[in-house]
C-alpha positions as CSV (number, residue, x, y, z in Angstrom):
1,M,-1.8,-10.3,-16.3
2,R,1.0,-12.6,-15.1
3,N,1.1,-13.1,-11.3
4,P,2.7,-10.2,-9.6
5,F,3.5,-11.8,-6.4
6,T,6.5,-12.8,-4.6
7,R,6.3,-14.0,-0.8
8,S,3.3,-11.6,-0.4
9,T,4.9,-8.5,-2.2
10,V,4.4,-6.9,-5.5
11,A,6.0,-4.5,-7.6
12,V,5.4,-0.6,-7.7
13,T,4.2,-1.0,-11.6
14,D,1.9,-4.1,-10.5
15,A,0.6,-2.2,-7.7
16,Q,-0.2,1.0,-9.9
17,Q,-2.3,-1.3,-12.4
18,L,-3.6,-3.9,-9.8
19,V,-5.0,-0.4,-8.3
20,A,-6.4,1.3,-11.6
21,G,-7.8,-1.9,-12.6
22,G,-9.9,-2.1,-9.4
23,E,-8.5,-5.2,-8.2
24,A,-7.1,-3.8,-5.3
25,I,-6.8,-0.9,-2.9
26,L,-3.5,1.0,-2.1
27,I,-3.1,1.8,1.6
28,D,-0.3,4.3,2.6
29,V,0.9,3.3,6.6
30,R,3.3,6.3,6.7
31,T,3.2,9.5,8.8
32,R,0.8,12.6,8.1
33,K,4.2,14.3,7.4
34,E,5.1,11.9,5.1
35,W,1.7,11.5,3.3
36,K,1.8,15.4,2.9
37,E,5.1,15.3,1.2
38,G,4.1,13.1,-1.8
39,H,1.9,9.6,-2.4
40,P,0.9,7.5,-4.8
41,P,-2.5,9.4,-6.1
42,E,-4.9,6.4,-5.4
43,A,-3.4,5.6,-1.8
44,I,-5.7,6.0,1.2
45,H,-3.8,7.2,4.2
46,I,-3.9,5.4,7.2
47,S,-0.7,5.4,9.3
48,L,0.6,2.1,11.1
49,A,0.2,3.8,14.4
50,S,-3.3,4.5,13.9
51,L,-4.2,1.0,12.1
52,D,-5.7,-1.2,14.6
53,G,-8.4,1.6,15.1
54,Q,-9.0,1.9,11.3
55,M,-9.0,-1.6,10.3
56,A,-12.8,-0.9,9.6
57,R,-12.0,1.5,6.9
58,I,-10.2,-1.1,4.9
59,P,-12.6,-3.1,2.6
60,G,-12.4,-6.8,3.0
61,D,-13.7,-7.8,-0.7
62,R,-10.6,-6.6,-2.6
63,M,-6.9,-7.3,-2.5
64,V,-5.1,-4.7,-0.2
65,L,-1.6,-3.4,-1.1
66,V,0.2,-1.7,1.5
67,I,3.0,0.8,0.9
68,C,5.4,2.7,3.2
69,R,8.6,4.8,2.8
70,S,10.6,1.6,1.8
71,G,8.7,-1.6,2.6
72,T,9.6,-2.0,6.6
73,R,6.7,-0.7,8.2
74,S,4.1,-2.0,5.5
75,A,5.3,-5.3,6.0
76,Q,4.3,-5.0,9.9
77,A,1.4,-3.5,8.4
78,V,0.4,-6.3,6.2
79,R,0.9,-9.0,8.9
80,L,-1.5,-6.8,11.2
81,M,-3.7,-6.9,8.0
82,R,-3.7,-10.3,7.5
83,A,-4.4,-11.4,11.3
84,A,-7.8,-9.3,10.8
85,G,-8.0,-11.5,7.9
86,R,-7.5,-9.1,4.7
87,D,-5.7,-10.3,1.6
88,A,-2.6,-7.8,2.4
89,H,0.3,-7.6,0.3
90,N,3.7,-5.2,0.6
91,V,4.1,-2.9,-1.9
92,R,8.2,-4.1,-2.8
93,G,10.5,-0.6,-3.2
94,G,8.0,1.5,-1.3
95,V,7.5,5.2,-2.2
96,V,11.1,5.3,-3.0
97,G,10.4,2.6,-5.4
98,W,7.5,4.0,-6.8
99,V,9.0,7.7,-7.3
100,R,12.2,5.5,-9.1
101,A,9.7,4.1,-11.5
102,G,8.3,7.4,-12.5
103,L,5.0,6.5,-11.2
104,P,2.4,9.7,-10.2
105,V,2.8,11.8,-6.9
106,S,0.3,13.6,-5.4
107,T,0.7,16.1,-2.5
108,R,-2.9,16.7,-2.4
């Protein structure tokens, strides 16, 4: 696969491929309410507000892709994760971009 990264970001379609291939995990840092409204099915929910206390849940052996609604909160989460030693990257366009790309969304 071509290198999907530009300045620590990855496109939604590349993010889906990386997660499906087992090369990365996807963390959704939106609120619980936003999560329940719809999220990428492969995502793990850890809100930005609880990220510091939940960092141990995030594996350190794989790339971490971070998504929020549009990219602002996930960029902040990426900075926190990188400071904790994770190989973290922001999903460009967020869930809005995910939906626009026609990628699957779950409400479970």
